[in-house]
N, C-alpha and C positions, 0 to 999 in steps of 0.2 A: 016265643016259638019263632015269630017272624026274623027276629034278631039272630036266631041260631040259623035258620035257613040261609038268611043272606049271608052269614059268615062262611058257612061250608060252601055256599054257591061262589063266594069271593076266593075262597081257598082254591076250589076247584078250577077257577079260572086262571088263577095265578099258577097252577100247576101246569096248566094246559099252555099257559103262555111261555113259561118256562121251557117247556119240552118242544115248543116250536122253534124258540129261540136256539135250542141246542141243535135241533134238526139243522137249523139254517148254517149254523156255525161248524158243523161238520161238512156240510157239503163245501163251504168255503176253504176247509183245511185240505180237503181231497184234491180241490182244484189247485191249490198251492203247492201240493206235494207233488203233483203231477207236472207243474210247471219247473219246479226246482229239479226234477228228474230229468227233464228234457235239458234243462240248461246244463247240468252234470254229463249228459250223454254228449252235448255238443263240444264241452270243453275237453274231454277225454279224448273224441276224435281229432281235436284239433292239436292237442298235445302229443297223440301219436303220429300226426302229420310231422310237427317240428321235430320229434325225435328222429324220425326217419331221415329227414333232411340233415340234420346234424350227424348222424352215422354216415350218411353218404358223404358229406364234406370232409370229415375224418378220414375216411376210406380214400379220397381224392388226394387228402394231403399227405397220408403215409405213401401213397402211390409215388406222388411226386419226390417225396424224400428217398425212397427206395430207388428212384431212377437217378437221382443226383449222386447216391453213394455207389451206384453200379458204374455210373460215369466214372466217377473218381477213381474207383479201383480200377476201371479200364485204362484210364490215363497213367496211373502208377505202374500197371504192368507193361504198357508200352515203353515207360521210360525205362523199366527193368530190361526189357528186351532189347532197347538200343544199347544199355550199358552192358549187356551181356555180348552184344555184336562187336561192340568196340574193345570189350576185354579179348574176345576171341581174335580179333584182328591184331591186337598187341601180342597176344601168345603166338600168333603165327609168325609175326616179325621177329620175337624174340627166339622162336625155334628156327627161323632163317639164318638170324645171326650167330646162333649156337652152332649151326651147321657150317657157317663160315669160319668160326673161330675153331671148330674140329678140324676142319681142313687145313687151315694156318698152322695149328699145332702140330698136325701130321707132317706138314712140310718142314717145320722147323726141327722137329724130330728127326726127320731125314737128313737135313742139313747138318746138325748135330753129330749124328752117326757119322755121316762123311767125315766131318771136321776131325772126330775122334780117330778115326781109321787114319786120317792124313797125318794127325799128331803122332800117332803110334810109329807110323811109317818113318817120320821125320826123327822121331826119338831113336828109333833102330839105325837111322842112317848116321845121327850124331854120335852113337855108341861106336859104330864101326870106325868114323872119322877120329874119333879120341883114341881109339885104340891104335889106329895108324899113326896118329901123332905121337903117341907115347913111344911105340916101337922107333920111329924116327928119331924122337928125341934122346931115346938111350943110344942109337947108333951114332949121333951126332956128339954127344958128352961122354961116350965110351964108359958110362955108369949102369951098373945094374941096378935093381930095385933095391936092394940093401944099401948099396953106396949112396945112392940117391937120398934114400930115407935118413942115412947119418948126416948128410950134408945138411938136409933140411932141419933136422933136430938141432944141429949146431948154430945155424941162423936163427933158430927160435930162441935158443939159449942166450944168443947176444941180445935178441930184443929183450927178452925177459930182464937181462942183466940192466939194460937201459931203463926199463919200466920200474925195475928195483930201485935204481938211483933217483928215479922221479919221486916214487913213493916217499923214500927217505927225505928228500927235499920239502915234499908235501907235508911230512910230519913235523920237520924243523920249522916250518912256516907256521903251522898250526900251534906248535909250542910257543912260537913268539907271539902269536895273536893272542894265545891265552895269557901270556904274561902282559900283554898291553891292556887286555880286558880286565886283569886285576887292578891295573893302576886306575882305569876309568870306572871301576865300579862304584866307588863311593859318588863319583860325580853324577853318574846316572841316577842311582838311587836317589840323590837329592833332586835333581831335576823331575823325577817321576813323582816325588813327594810333594811337590809345590808348583803351581802355575796360577799367574794372576791375570785377570782380565785388562784388555787394553783399549782405551778410547782414544780416538782421533779427533783433532781439531784442525780446522783449515785458518787461512788468514783472514777469513771473511765470516761475518755473522749476518744473519737475516732477521728482520724485524716485520712482524705482521702489522698491517694497518687496516682500519675498518672500510677505508673507501679512499679513492684517489684523490679527493678533496683534500685529505689530511696531508699530501705531499705539499700541496702550496701553503699550508699553515706551519710545517716544518721548516720550509725555506724562508718564511716571512717577507715581510716589506722590503724590497732590494736585498734580499738574502741574509738580513741580519740576524734571524734566528739560527740559521744554519751555520753562519760564521762563529757565531758565540758558542754554539754546541762543539763545533770542531776545536776551538781554542780551548774550553774547557777541559775537554777529554783527550786531545792530542790524536784523534783518529780522523779518518775521511769518511763522509757520508754520501754514498751514492744513490741517487734518486734518478731513475730512467723510467723507461715504458713498461717495466716489468709490472703487471698489475698486482695491488694486494700486498706487495713487500717493498721494505727499504734496506739497503744493504749498508752494513758497517764494515770498514776496511781499516786494518791496522796490523803491524807486525808484533806489537806488545800485546799478548792475549789477555793480560789483566786489563789493561786500558780498553781493550775491546769489549771484554765482558761488563765494564763499568758502562761503556757507552750504549751498549745493547740494553742493559737493564734500565738504565736513565731514559733513554728513548721509549722504550715501553711505558714507563711510568708517565711520561710527558703526554704520551698518546692517550693514555687512560685518564688521565686527569683533565686534559683539553686546554689547559691554560699554558700557551707556549708564548714566552716572551724572554728575552737574556736575563733578566732578575730570576725568574722561574726555573730557568735553566741552570743557572749557577746553583740554586738552593737544591735543585734535584740531583745534580752530578755529585754536590759535596755529600749529600745524604747517601747516595748509592755508593759513592767512595768509601764511605766509613763502613756500610753493610758489607762489601766485597772484603774489605780488610778484616773485620771480624770473621767472615767466611774462610779466609786464608788461614787466620790463626786457628780456627776450628778443625780445618784439613790438616795443618801441620801437627795439632795435638793429636788426632785421631790416627794420623800416619805412625808417630812414635809409640802410641798405645798399641798400634796393631802389631808391631815388630816387638813391643815389650822392652823399651828402652826409656831411661829416666835421665832427668838432671841436664836436658838440652836447653841452651840459653834461648830466651823468647824471640831475638831477632833469628836464630837459624831456624825456630819453629815456623816464623812468619815466612821465611825463604823456601822452606819444606811447601807450605801451602801454595805459594806461587808456582812452584813446579807442577800443581794440577793444571794449570792452563798452557803448561809448557809443552810441546811435542818434538820428537827427533825423528825423522823418517817416517812420521805418523804414529811415531809409539808415544804414549804418554808417559812423561819422564817421571812423575810421582809414582805411579802403579810399577814402572820399570825399577825404580830405586827401591820399591818395597820388596818386589821380586828378588832383586840383588841381594837385599838384606837376608830374607829368608834362605837363598841358596848359599850365600857365604855363612850363614849360622850354622846350617845343617852340615856342610862341609868340615867347618871348623870342629863341632861337636864329634863328628866321626873321627877326626884326627887328634882328639884329645885335647884341643885348645878352647879358648874362652868363646863360646857361642855368642853371648851378649855382645861382647866387643866386636866380634866379627859383624853382627847384624847392625851395631852403631856404624862402623865403618862403610857397610853395603848401603845403608840408608842416606848417609851423608856424602857419598862418592861423586855425585853429580850436583851439588848444591852450588857450584859456581854458575850453573846454567840459570839460575834463578836472577844473577846479578852481573853476568858477563857483560851486559850492555852499558853498565854503570862504571866498570873498571876495564883497565887494561889488561891483556893477555887472554889465553885461552881458558876454558872453564876447569881445567884442573889446577892451573895456578891461581886463578881466581878463587875456586872454592877453598883449596890449600890455605890461602891467606885469610879467609873469612872464619874458618875454622880455628885456626891459629890464634886469631884476634879474640874469639868468643870462647876461650878457654877449653878446647878440645885437647886430647892427648896425641902424642906424637904418632902413634898407629893410626889413629883417624886421619890426622893431617896428611901423612905419608900415602894412605890409600887413595885419598882424593887426588893427591898430586901425580902418583905414579901408576894409577889403574889401567893408563893406555901404554905402559912399558916406556915410557918417555925417559924414566930414569930408572938406575938399578933399583931392585926390589931389595929393601933392607929389613922389611919385617914380612912375616909369613901371611900377615893379613891382607897385605897389598896383593900378593898372588891369588889370594882366594877371592878378594873382590874383582880383579881382574878376569879370573875364571868365570865366575857368576856373571859378571857383566856381559861377557863375550856369549854365554849360554842364553841369557835373556834375550840379548840383541839379535841372536842369530837363529833362535829356534823357529821352526815353521809356524807362520800366522803372527808373528811378534811384530814385523814390519810389513807395511804393503807395498806393493810393486805399482808401478804405473802400467796401464793397459798397452802402451807400445812396447815396453819392455817385456810385459808377459808374452804378447803376441811373437816378438822377435825371438824370444826363447823357443817357443812351440815351433815356429817355423825353422829354426836352427836344428833341432832335434830330427825334423821330419827330412830337412835337406841332408844331413850327414847320412841317414839311413839310405835315401836314395842314391848315394853314390856308389854303392855296391853293385856288383854285377848281379842280374837276376832279380833284383828288388822291383816290384811293379808300383806298390802303393805303400806309404808309410803313415800313420796317424797317430799324433800324441794325444792321450786320452788322460783322466784322472789330474787335470791341472799339470802336465808334464811329469806326472811320477811313473807313467807306464807308456811305452811305445810298441804299438802293434804294426808288425810289418808283413806284408802279402807278397810272397815270391812265386815265381811262374813254376808250375808242375811240369810243363814241357822240358825245360833245361836245366831244372834242379831237383836233385834226389833228396833224401832225408839227410844223408851225411853232409852235402853241400847247405842245407838249410840250417843245420847246427852251427857249421863253421862261419855261415853269414850273421847269425846271432850272436856268436862270441866275437867276432870282428867289430860288429857293432858297438858291444859293451867296451871293447878296448879303445875304440876311437872316442867314445863319450869320456873315458876316464882320461884320456891323453888331451882332448882338445878343449873340454868343458870344465867349468866350475860350478858344482850344484849343491845344495844341502840334501841330506837324507841319502835316497837312492832312486834309480831309475830303472823299473822293470822292462825287459825287451822281450816280446812274445813275437815269434816268427810263425806265420802260417803258410803251409803248402797245401793247396786245395785242388782237388781235380773233380771237374764237373761234367756229367754226361747227361745230354738232354735229348730226348726223343719225342715226337709228336705222333699219337695215334689218332688217325682219321676213320 
């Protein structure tokens, strides 16, 4: 019983202690809640103040931005106002200028009306004067209008008769020219169908060297290398102050080419002494001989002829290094061969034989320094010695009209030779001669009355003449043009034609202020 009572008392005491503990915790919770609520109120108040400050700052920033925009717009408006003021000022100036121009136009119109009235009055006076002169002329001549008309018609009839005779002569000349044109037709056709390129060589060749030190090695000790080289090649070696080059000079183009190539090989090899020079020159000479044979064979194949002696083929190759008035003789011979062949075929002759005659007609130029006589005689002897036919021999001997032409092929070769040598561009002229011809054209034109200036253009193929408009009318200008052409034909020798253009110019210059 006591144990039960003690247990109940313990339970009651435990419940009481627990309740008291709960009461204490409730008080602490209320106190904590009140504290948290107070802190939350303070935080809210602080945030409200900060929000108000931020809103005020934003309002200030927007106000500043708005003021800047307004200021910018105000500046733009001021600029526009200034531009409008300037435009208005310009419009006022233009209006003032227009008023002045209108006044000027009105004044010019008044002057024009006055001039028209004056011209009409003068025309009336001229008509009256002409009528008086006509009546006076009738009184002096004693002829009425019908008689004067008849006499005038008679004079016109005589003039027409003269003009008819001139027309007849003109047609006779035209018929003559037509006949001559028929005779030249085949020749012109042949010329147009063939044209060969021409190369030019001079009497000197240049060899590039890597440095000026090489000049001393070419000369050698006491000049032994250069003397040995000149002795082996038969040319002159010119070493001067010109940087980077050595000049090889000689009239024989084949020897000059051998020397040029040999010197280039020696410079490239670097071993320059008399023994090496002899070896290189011999080697180069053999190569050039092979090259000449190759060029000769190529020439015979190009013109399609066969059975030419080896010596003649070699001499043809030598013509590759021969020039005549800056015209390459081998190319000239090939061109003559083609022209002669075309002409022969058009005339019903043997075209192959004509090409053979044309190709070999200048063969004497390859050996005329070894034999006596000019190149026609030397060439004929060479061709005859190496088995060529009489037509080929005669063409070489007589293509310069030195003997009577016994074969038609000689005439064809001479014609083709003249065409090839005289066509524009085949042979070069010296600068002095070219300038002299241009000056001669201009000086002849300036001799005529009324010519102020004359200019030769298009390499002398055209002359432009300026005549004064004050003392020369259109009829006189035409006569000056015709007289200049006649003077050229009588006093000058020229290939092709020269076009003369006479310009009569009037210039009127006024200055507006």
